[in-house]
Each structure stands twice: as structure tokens, then as C-alpha cells.
C-alpha positions as CSV (number, residue, x, y, z in Angstrom):
1,M,29.0,36.3,13.1
2,P,25.6,38.1,14.8
3,T,25.2,36.7,18.6
4,I,22.8,35.3,20.7
5,Q,23.4,35.6,24.4
6,I,21.1,33.1,26.5
7,K,20.6,33.6,30.1
8,N,20.5,29.7,31.1
9,I,22.5,26.9,29.9
10,T,20.5,23.9,28.0
11,Y,21.4,21.6,25.7
12,H,17.9,21.3,24.5
13,P,17.8,22.0,20.8
14,S,14.7,24.9,21.0
15,I,15.3,27.9,23.2
16,W,12.0,29.5,24.4
17,P,11.9,33.4,24.4
18,K,12.3,33.9,28.3
19,M,15.4,31.9,28.1
20,I,16.9,34.9,25.2
21,G,19.0,37.3,26.2
22,E,20.5,39.9,24.1
23,A,21.0,39.7,20.1
24,S,23.3,41.4,18.9
25,R,22.3,44.3,16.3
26,D,23.2,42.6,13.1
27,A,21.1,39.7,13.9
28,K,18.8,38.7,11.4
29,P,15.9,36.7,11.1
30,G,16.7,33.7,9.6
31,D,20.5,34.3,10.1
32,L,22.9,31.3,11.8
33,V,24.6,33.1,14.8
34,Q,27.1,32.4,17.4
35,V,25.0,31.4,20.7
36,L,27.0,32.6,23.7
37,D,26.2,31.5,27.7
38,K,25.2,34.0,30.3
39,D,28.7,35.2,30.8
40,G,29.0,35.7,27.0
41,G,31.7,32.7,26.4
42,A,30.9,30.3,23.1
43,F,28.4,28.3,23.9
44,G,27.4,26.9,20.3
45,W,25.9,27.9,16.7
46,G,22.4,28.2,16.2
47,L,19.6,29.1,13.8
48,W,17.8,32.8,15.1
49,N,14.0,34.3,14.2
50,P,12.7,36.2,17.0
51,K,9.1,36.2,15.9
52,S,9.0,32.7,16.6
53,R,7.9,30.4,19.2
54,M,11.2,29.1,19.5
55,P,13.7,32.1,18.4
56,L,16.5,30.0,18.5
57,R,17.2,26.5,17.6
58,I,20.7,25.0,18.5
59,V,22.5,23.3,15.4
60,S,25.9,22.4,17.4
61,H,28.0,23.0,20.6
62,S,31.3,22.9,18.8
63,S,33.8,25.8,19.7
64,E,34.6,25.9,15.8
65,E,33.0,28.4,13.5
66,I,30.7,26.5,11.2
67,D,29.3,28.1,8.1
68,E,26.2,27.1,5.4
69,S,27.8,24.0,4.6
70,F,27.4,22.6,8.0
71,F,23.6,22.0,6.8
72,D,25.0,20.6,3.4
73,D,27.4,18.3,5.5
74,A,24.2,17.1,7.6
75,I,22.0,16.4,4.5
76,R,24.3,13.7,3.1
77,R,25.3,12.1,5.8
78,A,21.6,11.6,7.2
79,A,21.0,9.9,3.8
80,S,24.0,8.2,4.1
81,M,22.4,7.1,7.3
82,R,19.2,5.6,5.5
83,R,20.3,4.5,2.3
84,E,24.0,2.9,3.3
85,M,23.9,2.0,6.8
86,L,19.9,0.6,7.1
87,V,19.9,0.1,3.1
88,L,16.5,1.2,3.1
89,D,16.2,1.0,-0.6
90,E,15.9,-2.4,-0.7
91,T,12.8,-2.6,0.7
92,T,10.7,0.5,0.2
93,E,11.0,3.9,-2.0
94,A,9.2,5.9,0.8
95,Y,11.3,7.1,4.3
96,R,11.7,10.0,6.4
97,A,15.4,11.4,5.2
98,I,15.7,14.3,7.2
99,H,13.9,14.6,10.1
100,G,14.6,18.3,11.4
101,D,16.5,18.4,14.7
102,A,17.9,14.4,14.8
103,D,19.5,15.4,11.6
104,F,20.6,19.0,12.9
105,M,18.3,20.5,10.2
106,P,15.7,21.8,12.1
107,G,12.8,23.5,10.8
108,I,12.3,20.5,7.8
109,V,11.3,17.2,7.0
110,A,12.0,15.7,4.2
111,D,10.4,12.0,3.0
112,K,11.2,10.4,-0.4
113,F,8.6,9.0,-2.4
114,A,10.1,7.3,-5.4
115,D,11.6,10.2,-7.4
116,V,9.5,12.9,-5.3
117,L,10.7,14.7,-2.5
118,S,7.7,15.9,-0.3
119,V,9.2,18.8,2.3
120,E,7.5,20.0,5.2
121,I,8.6,23.4,6.7
122,T,8.3,25.2,9.9
123,N,10.6,28.0,10.1
124,L,11.9,30.9,8.6
125,A,15.4,29.7,8.5
126,A,14.7,26.1,6.8
127,W,12.5,28.1,3.8
128,Q,15.4,30.8,3.3
129,R,18.0,27.9,2.4
130,L,15.5,25.6,0.3
131,P,17.1,26.9,-2.8
132,R,20.7,25.8,-1.6
133,W,19.3,22.4,0.1
134,I,17.1,20.7,-2.4
135,P,19.9,20.3,-5.2
136,I,21.9,18.6,-2.7
137,L,18.6,16.3,-1.1
138,H,17.9,15.5,-5.2
139,E,21.5,14.4,-5.5
140,C,21.9,12.2,-2.4
141,L,17.9,10.6,-2.7
142,D,18.4,10.2,-6.6
143,T,14.8,12.7,-6.5
144,Q,13.8,14.6,-9.6
145,R,10.5,16.8,-8.2
146,V,9.9,18.1,-5.2
147,V,6.2,19.4,-3.7
148,I,6.9,21.9,-0.6
149,G,4.5,22.0,2.2
150,I,4.2,25.2,4.6
151,D,1.1,25.9,7.4
152,A,-0.5,28.9,6.4
153,E,-0.5,30.3,10.0
154,L,2.8,29.1,10.9
155,A,4.3,30.6,8.1
156,R,2.5,34.2,9.2
157,I,4.3,33.5,13.1
158,E,8.0,32.9,11.4
159,G,7.5,35.8,8.3
160,I,7.9,33.5,6.3
161,P,6.9,35.1,2.5
162,R,4.1,34.2,0.5
163,S,5.9,34.3,-2.8
164,G,9.3,34.1,-3.9
165,G,12.0,31.3,-2.6
166,A,11.4,27.7,-3.6
167,T,8.4,26.3,-5.4
168,S,7.0,23.0,-6.1
169,D,7.1,21.1,-9.1
170,N,3.4,20.5,-10.8
171,V,3.0,16.8,-9.4
172,R,-0.2,15.6,-7.5
173,S,0.9,12.0,-6.6
174,V,3.3,9.6,-7.2
175,K,3.2,5.6,-6.6
176,I,5.4,4.2,-4.3
177,R,6.4,0.6,-3.2
178,E,7.0,-0.7,0.3
179,H,7.8,-4.5,1.6
180,G,6.4,-5.2,-2.3
181,I,2.9,-3.7,-1.8
182,R,2.1,-0.6,-4.1
183,Y,0.5,2.4,-2.7
184,E,-0.6,6.1,-4.4
185,I,0.4,9.2,-2.3
186,D,-1.4,11.8,-2.8
187,F,0.2,15.2,-2.1
188,S,-2.7,17.5,-2.5
189,T,-4.9,15.7,-0.5
190,G,-2.8,13.9,1.8
191,H,-2.0,14.1,5.8
192,K,1.1,15.5,6.7
193,T,4.1,14.7,3.8
194,G,1.4,11.9,2.3
195,F,2.0,9.0,4.2
196,F,3.5,7.5,7.5
197,C,6.5,6.0,6.6
198,D,7.2,5.4,10.4
199,Q,4.7,2.5,10.2
200,R,6.6,0.9,7.6
201,D,7.5,-2.3,9.7
202,N,4.4,-2.0,11.9
203,R,2.0,-2.5,8.4
204,K,4.4,-5.7,7.6
205,L,3.8,-7.2,11.7
206,F,0.9,-6.7,11.6
207,A,0.5,-8.5,8.1
208,S,2.2,-11.7,9.5
209,H,-0.6,-11.9,12.5
210,A,-3.5,-11.1,9.4
211,K,-3.8,-14.7,7.8
212,D,-7.4,-16.3,8.6
213,R,-8.6,-13.8,10.5
214,S,-11.3,-10.2,10.2
215,V,-9.5,-7.5,10.7
216,L,-11.2,-4.0,11.5
217,D,-8.7,-1.0,10.8
218,L,-9.9,2.4,12.2
219,C,-8.8,5.3,10.8
220,C,-7.2,3.6,8.2
221,Y,-6.2,6.8,6.1
222,T,-5.6,5.4,3.0
223,G,-5.2,1.4,3.8
224,G,-1.8,0.7,4.6
225,F,-2.9,-1.6,7.6
226,S,-6.0,-3.1,5.6
227,I,-4.0,-3.4,2.3
228,S,-0.9,-5.7,4.1
229,A,-3.7,-7.7,5.9
230,A,-5.7,-8.4,2.8
231,L,-2.4,-9.4,1.1
232,A,-1.4,-11.6,3.9
233,G,-4.7,-14.1,3.7
234,A,-6.7,-12.2,6.1
235,N,-10.6,-14.0,5.7
236,E,-12.1,-10.0,5.6
237,V,-11.1,-6.7,5.9
238,T,-12.8,-3.7,7.0
239,A,-11.3,-0.2,6.6
240,V,-13.2,3.2,8.2
241,D,-11.6,6.8,8.6
242,L,-13.6,10.1,8.7
243,D,-11.8,11.8,5.5
244,E,-14.0,10.3,2.7
245,T,-10.9,11.5,0.4
246,A,-8.4,9.0,2.5
247,I,-11.6,6.2,2.0
248,E,-11.4,7.3,-1.9
249,M,-7.2,6.4,-1.8
250,A,-7.5,3.5,0.1
251,K,-10.4,2.0,-2.3
252,R,-7.9,2.7,-5.2
253,N,-4.6,1.5,-3.7
């Protein structure tokens, strides 16, 4: 197992370059590595990429060795939390299924939109593992298609190749329902993974205050708050955004 030694003890998951001590010669970009403290003692496990702005991402402080199955289990645990504990499927077809470090999966954000998985990759290690992770995500989330987003400049810094690896399916958009309201998600022009799932409960709360009122929705994006207010009985709704493409999507919604 390759090893990376750090100069100082920290329990933050992101390790900056100046905190890195020595790297074993067999440590390659994207590797799962054992992390050692400044005295050479076992400190944890992480994902390594010397080219990255954040070269080491800690995933575990366990004294026992971990392998790639650690991430398989992390995916299943994250999906179970959303589907069985939070029972999100009862109220929405769109939610964040994997949230990077918070789910012990640095470098990947994955949102479920009906049968489509929208994935955003931010480091080499996550990109390398996508062929293994995507089938597990599909199995756990009942999705069938995937859209993969990688920022070009970030890919250059991380050393993510332009070709090879997992690829997106040919899907431009998908329709989902949230609290009974239908929205269209456009992956080709949308921001981030396509929709701001984290505002789900805020849209519902906002709608509960909109009846018989005039509503101004600034930075409306694809109209989530505007549509919620209109359907809740607002007298009038004005939606404003600088992005003309987003406005067109809001009109379609």
C-alpha cells in the first residue's frame, strides 16, 4: 500500500500541499494510500494526487486497512440514508444522493433525477473510479442513465484525460416531480448538476406564504420558487434572471 506522510495532525478531510511530508515512490495519482503522521505512525487512509490543489483527501481514520470496497459501502450507505431513513422518494424524484466528503466520497457529487443520475466530478481519483461506482449507484438509486460533468480547467489541473473512462449517456433533459409539481431539468444548459435540489423544502415553505400575495422572484433560474408560489395561489408572480436560457426553461415549466 502506498503511503503519504503528513507534517501536522489534522482531522479536516482536505490536506493542503504545505502539510504534505513524504510520499512513497509507489504512490501514483489517484491512488488509495495509507496516511502516516509525522512520526511514521498510522493515521488514516486517503486519495492522493500530487498534481491537485488539494493533493490528499482523507476518507478514514480507521486503524484497519481499507480497500476499494470502502467506497462501495459508502455509496450504499448514502443511498440507504436518503431512501430509507429520509424516505425522499415519497415527496420528490430529485435529490442529492452523494455529497462528496460528507459521504466519504471526495470528488463526486451525484444527484438523482427520476431515472437519470447527474454526476459532477472534481478530482482524478473519483474520475478513475466512475466505471466501478456508476453501476452501484444505478443499482442503489433505481437509475438507468448518467450525465457526467467535469469542469475543463479543473480537469487540466487534476490530470483527468479528455477521453476514456466512464462516459455520459445521450440524455439532454428529464422531467421530475417535487411535492407534486413537475419540472423539466436541462442537463445541457443547466447550472451545476441541473437543479438546486437543496432548496426543495424552502420552495414548499415559500409557497405556504404566497397565497393572495404579489411575488418577485429574483435570480429565478428555472422558476422553482415562482411556480411554487403561482400554484399556491399568489395573485401575481414576476420572475427575473440574467440567464435567458434559464428564463426559457422557467416558461416551459
